[in-house]
C-alpha positions in Angstrom: -7.2 1.1 -20.7 -6.3 1.7 -24.4 -9.2 4.2 -24.8 -7.2 6.6 -22.6 -4.6 7.3 -25.3 -4.9 11.0 -25.7 -1.6 12.0 -27.4 1.7 10.9 -28.9 4.1 9.5 -28.1 2.4 7.0 -25.9 4.2 4.2 -24.1 2.4 1.1 -22.8 4.0 -1.1 -20.1 2.6 -4.6 -20.3 3.5 -7.2 -17.7 4.4 -10.8 -18.3 0.8 -11.8 -18.0 -0.3 -9.4 -20.8 -1.9 -6.9 -18.5 -1.4 -3.2 -19.2 0.3 -1.9 -16.1 1.1 1.7 -17.0 0.4 4.2 -19.8 2.6 7.2 -20.3 1.6 9.8 -22.8 3.8 12.7 -23.9 7.5 13.5 -24.3 9.8 13.7 -21.3 13.3 14.1 -22.7 16.5 15.5 -21.3 15.5 19.0 -22.3 12.7 19.0 -19.7 15.3 19.1 -16.9 14.2 18.0 -13.5 11.0 16.5 -14.9 13.1 14.2 -17.0 15.2 13.2 -14.0 12.0 12.4 -12.0 10.4 10.5 -14.9 13.5 8.3 -15.6 13.9 7.5 -11.9 10.2 6.5 -11.5 10.3 4.6 -14.8 13.4 2.6 -13.8 12.0 1.9 -10.4 8.7 0.7 -11.9 10.4 -1.6 -14.4 12.6 -3.1 -11.7 9.5 -3.8 -9.6 7.8 -5.6 -12.6 10.9 -7.7 -13.2 10.8 -8.9 -9.6 7.2 -10.1 -9.9 
């Protein structure tokens, strides 16, 4: 999956077994408005799911 890094910043989410579970490329800060809200909501939900595994 690491050959799919096409830009910066790039965030890799790796589970407790060492498997890359998600790659996010690009900036999604507060200035992006509704996109930031959607991203943070999805990101937090995904992390909570991983923590429960």
